[in-house]
gemmi code that builds the backbone of each chain (N, CA, C; Angstrom):
import gemmi

chains = {
    "A": [
        ("ASP", (-22.854, -4.698, 1.456), (-22.365, -6.064, 1.283), (-21.038, -6.226, 2.036)),
        ("ALA", (-20.749, -7.445, 2.514), (-19.547, -7.684, 3.293), (-18.320, -7.853, 2.429)),
        ("GLY", (-18.464, -7.851, 1.139), (-17.329, -8.082, 0.273), (-17.123, -9.567, 0.056)),
        ("VAL", (-16.028, -9.899, -0.602), (-15.705, -11.301, -0.860), (-15.171, -11.904, 0.443)),
        ("ILE", (-15.723, -13.044, 0.814), (-15.349, -13.690, 2.066), (-14.592, -14.975, 1.766)),
        ("GLN", (-13.449, -15.125, 2.415), (-12.650, -16.332, 2.236), (-12.382, -16.991, 3.597)),
        ("SER", (-12.349, -18.309, 3.564), (-11.990, -19.034, 4.780), (-11.241, -20.309, 4.413)),
        ("PRO", (-10.317, -20.761, 5.256), (-9.832, -20.039, 6.420), (-8.890, -18.910, 5.993)),
        ("ARG", (-8.488, -18.058, 6.906), (-7.524, -16.996, 6.580), (-6.102, -17.540, 6.574)),
        ("HIS", (-5.870, -18.517, 7.417), (-4.556, -19.161, 7.486), (-4.768, -20.663, 7.579)),
        ("GLU", (-3.905, -21.395, 6.888), (-3.985, -22.854, 6.918), (-2.566, -23.396, 6.928)),
        ("VAL", (-2.275, -24.226, 7.935), (-0.992, -24.911, 7.988), (-1.284, -26.397, 7.966)),
        ("THR", (-0.667, -27.095, 7.041), (-0.925, -28.511, 6.917), (0.359, -29.241, 6.567)),
        ("GLU", (0.295, -30.533, 6.625), (1.464, -31.340, 6.289), (1.342, -31.886, 4.876)),
        ("MET", (2.471, -32.073, 4.273), (2.516, -32.611, 2.913), (1.684, -33.882, 2.816)),
        ("GLY", (0.899, -33.956, 1.744), (0.078, -35.126, 1.518), (-1.360, -34.984, 1.985)),
        ("GLN", (-1.609, -33.972, 2.789), (-2.968, -33.765, 3.287), (-3.822, -33.032, 2.254)),
        ("GLU", (-5.122, -33.207, 2.388), (-6.061, -32.484, 1.530), (-6.359, -31.114, 2.137)),
        ("VAL", (-6.395, -30.115, 1.277), (-6.687, -28.750, 1.713), (-7.885, -28.230, 0.920)),
        ("THR", (-8.825, -27.623, 1.607), (-9.981, -27.024, 0.944), (-10.102, -25.562, 1.340)),
        ("LEU", (-10.072, -24.701, 0.338), (-10.225, -23.270, 0.540), (-11.622, -22.869, 0.072)),
        ("ARG", (-12.213, -21.914, 0.783), (-13.604, -21.560, 0.510), (-13.758, -20.087, 0.186)),
        ("CYS", (-14.758, -19.800, -0.625), (-14.981, -18.421, -1.044), (-16.465, -18.151, -1.214)),
        ("LYS", (-16.885, -16.998, -0.707), (-18.242, -16.511, -0.942), (-18.128, -15.194, -1.696)),
        ("PRO", (-18.562, -15.145, -2.952), (-18.433, -13.910, -3.729), (-19.460, -12.870, -3.289)),
        ("ILE", (-19.305, -11.671, -3.818), (-20.280, -10.621, -3.568), (-21.594, -11.008, -4.247)),
        ("SER", (-22.678, -10.833, -3.535), (-23.982, -11.222, -4.049), (-24.294, -10.493, -5.354)),
        ("GLY", (-24.730, -11.260, -6.352), (-25.084, -10.676, -7.641), (-23.960, -10.660, -8.654)),
        ("HIS", (-22.746, -10.962, -8.234), (-21.621, -11.002, -9.167), (-21.648, -12.304, -9.959)),
        ("ASP", (-21.447, -12.157, -11.275), (-21.534, -13.316, -12.162), (-20.208, -14.038, -12.355)),
        ("TYR", (-19.107, -13.354, -12.021), (-17.783, -13.931, -12.265), (-17.069, -14.176, -10.940)),
        ("LEU", (-16.387, -15.325, -10.878), (-15.582, -15.646, -9.706), (-14.225, -16.149, -10.163)),
        ("PHE", (-13.178, -15.669, -9.494), (-11.800, -15.959, -9.892), (-11.025, -16.514, -8.693)),
        ("TRP", (-10.160, -17.458, -8.969), (-9.200, -17.946, -7.978), (-7.798, -17.610, -8.467)),
        ("TYR", (-7.017, -16.945, -7.588), (-5.642, -16.571, -7.887), (-4.710, -17.177, -6.845)),
        ("ARG", (-3.447, -17.289, -7.245), (-2.392, -17.677, -6.319), (-1.297, -16.629, -6.401)),
        ("GLN", (-0.775, -16.219, -5.236), (0.286, -15.218, -5.228), (1.495, -15.745, -4.479)),
        ("THR", (2.649, -15.710, -5.136), (3.921, -16.074, -4.528), (4.940, -15.003, -4.857)),
        ("MET", (6.001, -14.973, -4.099), (7.054, -13.987, -4.354), (7.683, -14.240, -5.715)),
        ("MET", (7.868, -15.510, -6.058), (8.581, -15.833, -7.294), (7.742, -15.570, -8.540)),
        ("ARG", (6.461, -15.897, -8.486), (5.645, -15.862, -9.697), (4.603, -14.752, -9.704)),
        ("GLY", (4.514, -14.031, -8.601), (3.532, -12.953, -8.537), (2.121, -13.491, -8.439)),
        ("LEU", (1.171, -12.756, -9.031), (-0.240, -13.103, -8.957), (-0.635, -13.840, -10.237)),
        ("GLU", (-1.114, -15.065, -10.071), (-1.471, -15.896, -11.217), (-2.928, -16.329, -11.128)),
        ("LEU", (-3.628, -16.238, -12.239), (-5.005, -16.724, -12.281), (-4.995, -18.243, -12.409)),
        ("LEU", (-5.717, -18.905, -11.521), (-5.800, -20.366, -11.579), (-6.999, -20.811, -12.412)),
        ("ILE", (-8.167, -20.242, -12.120), (-9.398, -20.636, -12.785), (-10.417, -19.537, -12.583)),
        ("TYR", (-11.358, -19.422, -13.536), (-12.464, -18.521, -13.265), (-13.779, -19.103, -13.772)),
        ("PHE", (-14.849, -18.677, -13.138), (-16.208, -19.143, -13.404), (-17.071, -17.981, -13.879)),
        ("ASN", (-17.998, -18.305, -14.751), (-19.034, -17.366, -15.139), (-20.378, -18.052, -14.923)),
        ("ASN", (-21.216, -17.462, -14.089), (-22.508, -18.090, -13.767), (-22.338, -19.546, -13.336)),
        ("ASN", (-21.369, -19.770, -12.465), (-21.091, -21.066, -11.841), (-20.420, -22.071, -12.778)),
        ("VAL", (-20.161, -21.704, -14.008), (-19.553, -22.622, -14.978), (-18.080, -22.285, -15.138)),
        ("PRO", (-17.187, -23.271, -15.009), (-15.765, -22.980, -15.218), (-15.499, -22.602, -16.669)),
        ("ILE", (-14.847, -21.461, -16.879), (-14.601, -20.963, -18.224), (-13.171, -21.244, -18.659)),
        ("ASP", (-12.230, -21.037, -17.760), (-10.827, -21.228, -18.112), (-10.086, -21.766, -16.900)),
        ("ASP", (-9.601, -22.984, -16.999), (-8.827, -23.564, -15.904), (-7.387, -23.822, -16.327)),
        ("SER", (-6.949, -23.124, -17.342), (-5.600, -23.355, -17.865), (-4.509, -22.983, -16.874)),
        ("GLY", (-4.841, -22.197, -15.872), (-3.859, -21.823, -14.868), (-3.733, -22.808, -13.718)),
        ("MET", (-4.579, -23.788, -13.672), (-4.500, -24.789, -12.607), (-3.225, -25.593, -12.821)),
        ("PRO", (-2.357, -25.617, -11.822), (-1.014, -26.176, -12.024), (-0.998, -27.661, -12.403)),
        ("GLU", (-1.839, -28.438, -11.838), (-1.839, -29.878, -12.142), (-3.104, -30.512, -11.586)),
        ("ASP", (-3.209, -31.804, -11.796), (-4.441, -32.499, -11.424), (-4.698, -32.504, -9.924)),
        ("ARG", (-3.725, -32.152, -9.148), (-3.938, -32.127, -7.697), (-4.877, -30.985, -7.302)),
        ("PHE", (-5.033, -30.033, -8.192), (-5.886, -28.886, -7.923), (-7.247, -29.083, -8.602)),
        ("SER", (-8.300, -28.752, -7.858), (-9.636, -28.782, -8.443), (-10.470, -27.665, -7.826)),
        ("ALA", (-11.395, -27.133, -8.596), (-12.265, -26.062, -8.104), (-13.695, -26.347, -8.523)),
        ("LYS", (-14.607, -25.964, -7.635), (-16.024, -26.152, -7.913), (-16.791, -24.902, -7.521)),
        ("MET", (-17.932, -24.741, -8.156), (-18.837, -23.655, -7.780), (-20.249, -24.222, -7.847)),
        ("PRO", (-20.705, -24.857, -6.780), (-21.997, -25.528, -6.804), (-23.185, -24.586, -6.889)),
        ("ASN", (-22.988, -23.329, -6.462), (-24.059, -22.342, -6.587), (-23.435, -20.951, -6.662)),
        ("ALA", (-24.276, -19.964, -6.852), (-23.781, -18.609, -7.098), (-23.123, -17.974, -5.891)),
        ("SER", (-23.252, -18.564, -4.719), (-22.738, -17.925, -3.525), (-21.617, -18.705, -2.848)),
        ("PHE", (-21.070, -19.704, -3.542), (-20.055, -20.514, -2.874), (-19.139, -21.195, -3.886)),
        ("SER", (-17.844, -21.171, -3.572), (-16.876, -21.877, -4.406), (-15.796, -22.469, -3.514)),
        ("THR", (-15.220, -23.572, -3.971), (-14.115, -24.196, -3.249), (-12.943, -24.438, -4.188)),
        ("LEU", (-11.754, -24.367, -3.619), (-10.528, -24.752, -4.306), (-9.884, -25.830, -3.450)),
        ("LYS", (-9.675, -26.985, -4.054), (-9.175, -28.120, -3.296), (-7.816, -28.544, -3.827)),
        ("ILE", (-6.922, -28.881, -2.924), (-5.609, -29.397, -3.288), (-5.458, -30.762, -2.611)),
        ("GLN", (-5.256, -31.781, -3.417), (-5.139, -33.138, -2.885), (-4.251, -33.992, -3.781)),
        ("PRO", (-3.111, -34.460, -3.325), (-2.493, -34.163, -2.041), (-1.691, -32.865, -2.099)),
        ("SER", (-1.555, -32.193, -0.990), (-0.814, -30.936, -0.962), (0.688, -31.200, -0.906)),
        ("GLU", (1.465, -30.243, -1.442), (2.912, -30.313, -1.444), (3.479, -28.984, -0.950)),
        ("PRO", (4.711, -28.989, -0.440), (5.306, -27.733, 0.063), (5.306, -26.612, -0.980)),
        ("ARG", (5.473, -26.943, -2.253), (5.504, -25.900, -3.283), (4.138, -25.263, -3.529)),
        ("ASP", (3.106, -25.787, -2.895), (1.779, -25.165, -2.984), (1.628, -24.015, -1.989)),
        ("SER", (2.606, -23.845, -1.128), (2.543, -22.763, -0.138), (2.483, -21.422, -0.859)),
        ("ALA", (1.469, -20.642, -0.526), (1.220, -19.369, -1.213), (0.029, -18.705, -0.542)),
        ("VAL", (-0.299, -17.517, -1.029), (-1.557, -16.886, -0.635), (-2.542, -17.076, -1.784)),
        ("TYR", (-3.693, -17.600, -1.464), (-4.719, -17.855, -2.474), (-5.836, -16.824, -2.316)),
        ("PHE", (-6.102, -16.129, -3.406), (-7.140, -15.095, -3.389), (-8.336, -15.538, -4.221)),
        ("CYS", (-9.484, -15.156, -3.749), (-10.713, -15.282, -4.507), (-11.175, -13.868, -4.846)),
        ("ALA", (-11.709, -13.686, -6.036), (-12.208, -12.373, -6.447), (-13.503, -12.564, -7.216)),
        ("SER", (-14.328, -11.541, -7.230), (-15.552, -11.612, -8.020), (-15.785, -10.293, -8.735)),
        ("SER", (-16.529, -10.361, -9.821), (-16.886, -9.144, -10.543), (-18.303, -9.280, -11.071)),
        ("LEU", (-18.915, -8.106, -11.261), (-20.315, -8.090, -11.704), (-20.424, -8.572, -13.143)),
        ("THR", (-19.527, -8.045, -13.971), (-19.522, -8.423, -15.384), (-18.124, -8.792, -15.810)),
        ("ASN", (-17.927, -8.937, -17.095), (-16.645, -9.309, -17.657), (-15.634, -8.193, -17.430)),
        ("PRO", (-14.495, -8.512, -16.798), (-13.489, -7.471, -16.549), (-12.914, -6.862, -17.821)),
        ("ALA", (-13.126, -7.482, -18.960), (-12.645, -6.891, -20.203), (-13.490, -5.688, -20.586)),
        ("ASN", (-14.600, -5.530, -19.940), (-15.451, -4.374, -20.224), (-15.166, -3.251, -19.239)),
        ("THR", (-16.079, -2.942, -18.390), (-15.889, -1.791, -17.524), (-15.772, -2.144, -16.051)),
        ("ASP", (-15.978, -3.412, -15.736), (-16.104, -3.716, -14.323), (-14.796, -4.205, -13.729)),
        ("THR", (-14.548, -3.834, -12.480), (-13.340, -4.283, -11.817), (-13.625, -5.538, -11.009)),
        ("GLN", (-12.556, -6.158, -10.556), (-12.677, -7.320, -9.703), (-12.503, -6.906, -8.249)),
        ("TYR", (-13.265, -7.535, -7.374), (-13.185, -7.272, -5.945), (-12.564, -8.493, -5.286)),
        ("PHE", (-11.475, -8.244, -4.560), (-10.703, -9.337, -4.000), (-11.068, -9.591, -2.538)),
        ("GLY", (-11.004, -10.875, -2.170), (-11.105, -11.240, -0.773), (-9.775, -11.034, -0.078)),
        ("PRO", (-9.723, -11.269, 1.233), (-8.497, -11.036, 1.996), (-7.433, -12.101, 1.805)),
        ("GLY", (-7.803, -13.214, 1.182), (-6.827, -14.257, 0.910), (-6.735, -15.315, 1.996)),
        ("THR", (-6.239, -16.483, 1.586), (-5.914, -17.568, 2.514), (-4.429, -17.846, 2.389)),
        ("ARG", (-3.712, -17.704, 3.494), (-2.281, -17.997, 3.483), (-2.095, -19.470, 3.801)),
        ("LEU", (-1.637, -20.229, 2.801), (-1.453, -21.668, 2.955), (0.019, -21.995, 3.137)),
        ("THR", (0.303, -22.770, 4.168), (1.653, -23.270, 4.411), (1.593, -24.791, 4.467)),
        ("VAL", (2.353, -25.418, 3.581), (2.415, -26.880, 3.545), (3.801, -27.289, 4.018)),
        ("LEU", (3.848, -28.008, 5.124), (5.130, -28.397, 5.729), (5.651, -29.710, 5.174)),
    ],
    "B": [
        ("LYS", (1.588, -13.916, -26.240), (1.225, -13.948, -24.830), (1.481, -12.580, -24.214)),
        ("GLN", (0.470, -12.063, -23.538), (0.608, -10.749, -22.912), (1.560, -10.807, -21.733)),
        ("GLU", (2.492, -9.864, -21.680), (3.383, -9.743, -20.533), (3.299, -8.316, -19.998)),
        ("VAL", (3.224, -8.205, -18.684), (3.097, -6.906, -18.029), (4.294, -6.708, -17.114)),
        ("THR", (4.955, -5.575, -17.275), (6.163, -5.283, -16.505), (5.992, -3.973, -15.766)),
        ("GLN", (6.440, -3.945, -14.522), (6.345, -2.724, -13.741), (7.730, -2.288, -13.275)),
        ("ILE", (7.955, -0.995, -13.420), (9.225, -0.400, -13.011), (8.930, 0.877, -12.232)),
        ("PRO", (9.646, 1.123, -11.087), (10.647, 0.245, -10.492), (9.997, -0.856, -9.661)),
        ("ALA", (10.793, -1.814, -9.223), (10.261, -2.874, -8.370), (9.977, -2.350, -6.970)),
        ("ALA", (10.769, -1.363, -6.558), (10.574, -0.768, -5.242), (10.960, 0.698, -5.303)),
        ("LEU", (10.295, 1.486, -4.472), (10.528, 2.930, -4.478), (10.333, 3.452, -3.064)),
        ("SER", (11.296, 4.245, -2.604), (11.199, 4.843, -1.274), (11.339, 6.350, -1.412)),
        ("VAL", (10.362, 7.088, -0.897), (10.374, 8.544, -1.051), (9.987, 9.197, 0.268)),
        ("PRO", (10.404, 10.450, 0.454), (9.954, 11.182, 1.646), (8.537, 11.706, 1.444)),
        ("GLU", (7.853, 11.869, 2.524), (6.487, 12.373, 2.485), (6.425, 13.701, 1.744)),
        ("GLY", (5.383, 13.866, 0.948), (5.175, 15.116, 0.231), (5.649, 15.101, -1.205)),
        ("GLU", (6.454, 14.133, -1.555), (6.958, 14.072, -2.938), (5.888, 13.579, -3.894)),
        ("ASN", (5.983, 14.075, -5.122), (5.172, 13.533, -6.219), (5.958, 12.386, -6.840)),
        ("LEU", (5.264, 11.327, -7.250), (5.984, 10.186, -7.795), (5.212, 9.539, -8.934)),
        ("VAL", (5.944, 8.768, -9.732), (5.370, 8.096, -10.896), (5.750, 6.627, -10.877)),
        ("LEU", (4.744, 5.787, -11.044), (4.954, 4.351, -11.194), (4.662, 3.978, -12.645)),
        ("ASN", (5.455, 3.062, -13.176), (5.351, 2.714, -14.588), (4.883, 1.289, -14.814)),
        ("CYS", (4.117, 1.116, -15.863), (3.604, -0.197, -16.251), (3.691, -0.299, -17.767)),
        ("SER", (4.235, -1.401, -18.267), (4.279, -1.609, -19.714), (3.708, -2.980, -20.050)),
        ("PHE", (3.118, -3.083, -21.223), (2.508, -4.331, -21.663), (2.887, -4.590, -23.109)),
        ("THR", (3.000, -5.867, -23.459), (3.550, -6.219, -24.776), (2.496, -6.236, -25.875)),
        ("ASP", (1.265, -6.558, -25.553), (0.201, -6.607, -26.553), (-0.701, -5.392, -26.369)),
        ("SER", (-0.681, -4.485, -27.340), (-1.412, -3.228, -27.187), (-2.917, -3.360, -27.434)),
        ("ALA", (-3.367, -4.554, -27.829), (-4.803, -4.760, -28.081), (-5.531, -5.040, -26.776)),
        ("ILE", (-5.574, -4.036, -25.929), (-6.234, -4.200, -24.635), (-7.532, -3.411, -24.622)),
        ("TYR", (-8.450, -3.787, -23.743), (-9.728, -3.106, -23.628), (-9.741, -2.120, -22.483)),
        ("ASN", (-8.909, -2.378, -21.492), (-8.762, -1.440, -20.389), (-7.494, -1.791, -19.624)),
        ("LEU", (-7.150, -0.962, -18.686), (-6.019, -1.226, -17.797), (-6.425, -0.776, -16.412)),
        ("GLN", (-6.066, -1.570, -15.436), (-6.427, -1.235, -14.067), (-5.185, -1.111, -13.203)),
        ("TRP", (-5.279, -0.226, -12.235), (-4.273, -0.126, -11.185), (-4.914, -0.569, -9.872)),
        ("PHE", (-4.173, -1.431, -9.167), (-4.628, -1.936, -7.878), (-3.619, -1.566, -6.802)),
        ("ARG", (-4.118, -1.568, -5.570), (-3.251, -1.380, -4.413), (-3.377, -2.610, -3.526)),
        ("GLN", (-2.247, -3.062, -2.985), (-2.277, -4.188, -2.059), (-1.503, -3.821, -0.802)),
        ("ASP", (-2.191, -3.824, 0.319), (-1.548, -3.600, 1.607), (-1.035, -4.930, 2.151)),
        ("PRO", (0.006, -4.918, 2.967), (0.579, -6.173, 3.479), (-0.470, -7.057, 4.135)),
        ("GLY", (-0.507, -8.312, 3.718), (-1.441, -9.267, 4.305), (-2.884, -9.088, 3.884)),
        ("LYS", (-3.109, -8.259, 2.893), (-4.479, -7.991, 2.460), (-4.670, -8.342, 0.983)),
        ("GLY", (-5.922, -8.289, 0.557), (-6.213, -8.485, -0.850), (-5.981, -7.212, -1.637)),
        ("LEU", (-6.322, -7.253, -2.920), (-6.128, -6.107, -3.798), (-7.363, -5.211, -3.788)),
        ("THR", (-7.118, -3.925, -3.899), (-8.190, -2.949, -4.006), (-8.004, -2.172, -5.291)),
        ("SER", (-9.052, -2.094, -6.098), (-8.961, -1.359, -7.357), (-8.887, 0.141, -7.082)),
        ("LEU", (-7.941, 0.795, -7.764), (-7.774, 2.246, -7.625), (-8.390, 2.984, -8.813)),
        ("LEU", (-7.979, 2.582, -9.998), (-8.424, 3.258, -11.208), (-8.537, 2.254, -12.336)),
        ("LEU", (-9.522, 2.441, -13.200), (-9.675, 1.633, -14.406), (-9.757, 2.599, -15.581)),
        ("ILE", (-8.881, 2.420, -16.558), (-8.867, 3.277, -17.749), (-9.320, 2.449, -18.938)),
        ("GLN", (-10.355, 2.907, -19.606), (-10.794, 2.235, -20.827), (-9.800, 2.529, -21.947)),
        ("SER", (-9.772, 1.657, -22.937), (-8.807, 1.808, -24.028), (-9.015, 3.102, -24.807)),
        ("SER", (-10.230, 3.632, -24.765), (-10.525, 4.869, -25.495), (-10.149, 6.110, -24.704)),
        ("GLN", (-9.770, 5.925, -23.455), (-9.427, 7.058, -22.598), (-7.920, 7.243, -22.543)),
        ("ARG", (-7.521, 8.450, -22.212), (-6.098, 8.747, -22.067), (-5.685, 8.765, -20.599)),
        ("GLU", (-6.648, 9.149, -19.726), (-6.302, 9.194, -18.320), (-7.551, 9.161, -17.458)),
        ("GLN", (-7.307, 8.803, -16.183), (-8.355, 8.801, -15.164), (-7.767, 9.372, -13.893)),
        ("THR", (-8.614, 10.101, -13.169), (-8.151, 10.732, -11.934), (-9.057, 10.371, -10.783)),
        ("SER", (-8.430, 10.170, -9.626), (-9.179, 9.953, -8.395), (-8.380, 10.559, -7.254)),
        ("GLY", (-8.840, 11.702, -6.789), (-8.128, 12.367, -5.708), (-6.706, 12.730, -6.098)),
        ("ARG", (-5.752, 12.244, -5.345), (-4.338, 12.541, -5.632), (-3.731, 11.588, -6.669)),
        ("LEU", (-4.525, 10.681, -7.177), (-4.040, 9.695, -8.140), (-4.467, 10.065, -9.549)),
        ("ASN", (-3.530, 9.898, -10.474), (-3.840, 10.100, -11.884), (-3.152, 9.005, -12.677)),
        ("ALA", (-3.944, 8.269, -13.446), (-3.391, 7.207, -14.273), (-3.547, 7.588, -15.737)),
        ("SER", (-2.496, 7.371, -16.508), (-2.541, 7.640, -17.938), (-2.323, 6.350, -18.709)),
        ("LEU", (-2.791, 6.352, -19.943), (-2.661, 5.170, -20.790), (-2.273, 5.579, -22.201)),
        ("ASP", (-1.208, 4.955, -22.703), (-0.796, 5.143, -24.096), (-0.758, 3.755, -24.726)),
        ("LYS", (-1.861, 3.393, -25.377), (-1.959, 2.043, -25.934), (-0.907, 1.773, -26.991)),
        ("SER", (-0.684, 2.752, -27.844), (0.224, 2.529, -28.982), (1.633, 2.189, -28.522)),
        ("SER", (2.044, 2.771, -27.416), (3.399, 2.491, -26.919), (3.391, 1.397, -25.854)),
        ("GLY", (2.220, 0.930, -25.480), (2.116, -0.139, -24.482), (2.537, 0.302, -23.102)),
        ("ARG", (2.115, 1.504, -22.697), (2.555, 2.031, -21.412), (1.429, 2.695, -20.644)),
        ("SER", (1.554, 2.620, -19.335), (0.660, 3.342, -18.434), (1.493, 3.857, -17.269)),
        ("THR", (1.086, 4.989, -16.742), (1.746, 5.517, -15.553), (0.709, 5.828, -14.487)),
        ("LEU", (1.113, 5.660, -13.254), (0.294, 6.061, -12.114), (1.048, 7.164, -11.393)),
        ("TYR", (0.443, 8.331, -11.367), (1.036, 9.505, -10.729), (0.375, 9.705, -9.379)),
        ("ILE", (1.197, 9.804, -8.339), (0.681, 10.065, -7.002), (1.213, 11.422, -6.555)),
        ("ALA", (0.318, 12.332, -6.293), (0.713, 13.680, -5.879), (0.778, 13.774, -4.360)),
        ("ALA", (1.734, 14.555, -3.905), (1.857, 14.850, -2.469), (1.747, 13.576, -1.634)),
        ("SER", (2.668, 12.673, -1.841), (2.598, 11.356, -1.216), (2.551, 11.449, 0.314)),
        ("GLN", (1.876, 10.451, 0.903), (1.705, 10.374, 2.353), (2.126, 8.992, 2.833)),
        ("PRO", (2.512, 8.866, 4.097), (2.883, 7.532, 4.614), (1.795, 6.487, 4.399)),
        ("GLY", (0.548, 6.901, 4.418), (-0.562, 5.987, 4.184), (-0.624, 5.447, 2.769)),
        ("ASP", (0.153, 6.025, 1.861), (0.212, 5.517, 0.484), (1.140, 4.317, 0.372)),
        ("SER", (1.878, 4.027, 1.418), (2.811, 2.894, 1.391), (2.042, 1.593, 1.176)),
        ("ALA", (2.397, 0.888, 0.122), (1.711, -0.345, -0.273), (2.388, -0.861, -1.530)),
        ("THR", (1.906, -1.986, -2.034), (2.336, -2.480, -3.339), (1.281, -2.093, -4.367)),
        ("TYR", (1.739, -1.557, -5.472), (0.840, -1.123, -6.541), (1.013, -2.036, -7.749)),
        ("LEU", (-0.093, -2.582, -8.225), (-0.057, -3.495, -9.366), (-0.929, -2.971, -10.493)),
        ("CYS", (-0.461, -3.180, -11.701), (-1.297, -2.885, -12.857), (-1.697, -4.209, -13.504)),
        ("ALA", (-2.828, -4.193, -14.206), (-3.343, -5.415, -14.813), (-4.124, -5.089, -16.062)),
        ("VAL", (-4.056, -5.988, -17.051), (-4.815, -5.830, -18.286), (-5.572, -7.112, -18.577)),
        ("PRO", (-6.777, -7.006, -19.139), (-7.505, -8.211, -19.548), (-6.841, -8.808, -20.786)),
        ("THR", (-6.851, -10.117, -20.882), (-6.271, -10.776, -22.038), (-7.282, -11.751, -22.627)),
        ("GLY", (-7.283, -11.897, -23.920), (-8.102, -12.914, -24.549), (-9.366, -12.413, -25.202)),
        ("GLY", (-9.569, -11.106, -25.283), (-10.745, -10.627, -25.999), (-11.866, -10.187, -25.074)),
        ("THR", (-12.940, -9.626, -25.647), (-14.005, -9.033, -24.839), (-14.800, -10.077, -24.062)),
        ("SER", (-14.816, -11.302, -24.540), (-15.608, -12.307, -23.836), (-14.782, -13.055, -22.813)),
        ("TYR", (-13.602, -12.584, -22.592), (-12.668, -13.331, -21.758), (-12.351, -12.543, -20.513)),
        ("GLY", (-12.445, -13.153, -19.356), (-12.305, -12.412, -18.109), (-10.958, -12.469, -17.458)),
        ("LYS", (-9.935, -12.957, -18.150), (-8.644, -13.162, -17.506), (-7.859, -11.868, -17.418)),
        ("LEU", (-7.318, -11.573, -16.236), (-6.433, -10.434, -16.035), (-5.001, -10.923, -15.913)),
        ("THR", (-4.089, -10.211, -16.576), (-2.665, -10.463, -16.409), (-2.088, -9.319, -15.589)),
        ("PHE", (-1.407, -9.655, -14.506), (-0.873, -8.664, -13.581), (0.629, -8.478, -13.761)),
        ("GLY", (1.087, -7.263, -13.466), (2.511, -7.022, -13.329), (2.973, -7.521, -11.974)),
        ("GLN", (4.292, -7.476, -11.753), (4.845, -7.970, -10.491), (4.672, -6.970, -9.354)),
        ("GLY", (4.333, -5.739, -9.700), (4.079, -4.750, -8.667), (5.266, -3.866, -8.347)),
        ("THR", (4.963, -2.693, -7.821), (5.963, -1.770, -7.295), (5.685, -1.576, -5.812)),
        ("ILE", (6.690, -1.854, -4.994), (6.550, -1.674, -3.542), (6.920, -0.239, -3.204)),
        ("LEU", (5.943, 0.521, -2.740), (6.157, 1.930, -2.428), (6.232, 2.135, -0.920)),
        ("THR", (7.265, 2.834, -0.509), (7.399, 3.224, 0.898), (7.510, 4.740, 0.957)),
        ("VAL", (6.605, 5.364, 1.698), (6.652, 6.809, 1.905), (6.987, 7.038, 3.378)),
        ("HIS", (8.154, 7.614, 3.619), (8.572, 7.788, 5.010), (8.354, 9.222, 5.461)),
        ("PRO", (7.974, 9.368, 6.730), (7.653, 10.704, 7.267), (8.871, 11.622, 7.265)),
    ],
}
model = gemmi.Model(1)
for chain_id, residues in chains.items():
    chain = gemmi.Chain(chain_id)
    for i, (resn, *xyz) in enumerate(residues, 1):
        res = gemmi.Residue()
        res.name, res.seqid = resn, gemmi.SeqId(i, " ")
        for name, pos in zip(("N", "CA", "C"), xyz):
            atom = gemmi.Atom()
            atom.name, atom.element = name, gemmi.Element(name[0])
            atom.pos, atom.b_iso = gemmi.Position(*pos), 0.0
            res.add_atom(atom)
        chain.add_residue(res)
    model.add_chain(chain)
structure = gemmi.Structure()
structure.add_model(model)
structure.setup_entities()
């Protein structure tokens, strides 16, 4: 398997623009996670899905952020409108089962977002 | 609320040294603890996962221990090499067995110089 695939790898946009980040999890994995990493706050979970259903979105910073998983092989994280404070690296990860059990999460390479 | 702390924030050692990275967590009711490695500009790679019933796990030159009662874990790296230079993060699941959320520490930046 190619691992978790994220696109784009880098995104530079201007404040107020819509940004869409994409993720393809490892085939057969039931869980998908979106994280944000910044120097100030470290790695934070934004939202996660189980079998395409959002389970916990309490980490989503505000209504400008939305995430969807229309099928088992694709998810998007959208920011509209984007702001400079959204600049961060966004990671997608997937796992076969619940990480509270025995399975680990596999991370994608991340999307580095810069909002000017 | 679970909080995970890692000490030290950064560590620089000469090649060949044995070293220990520390991780502490406030809520000892965890099901497992994981150590990850992150290389600059890359995602995280899982190194070791210790179940709550285990005391330690080993993989090559890496050994991770877990003391649930004291809320601590250590990652021991033997005979360090420049290729070990990376950020090391520990993480614990929070919210129970049906909950998939991981809480991460801030990480320890390790530099091994030749």
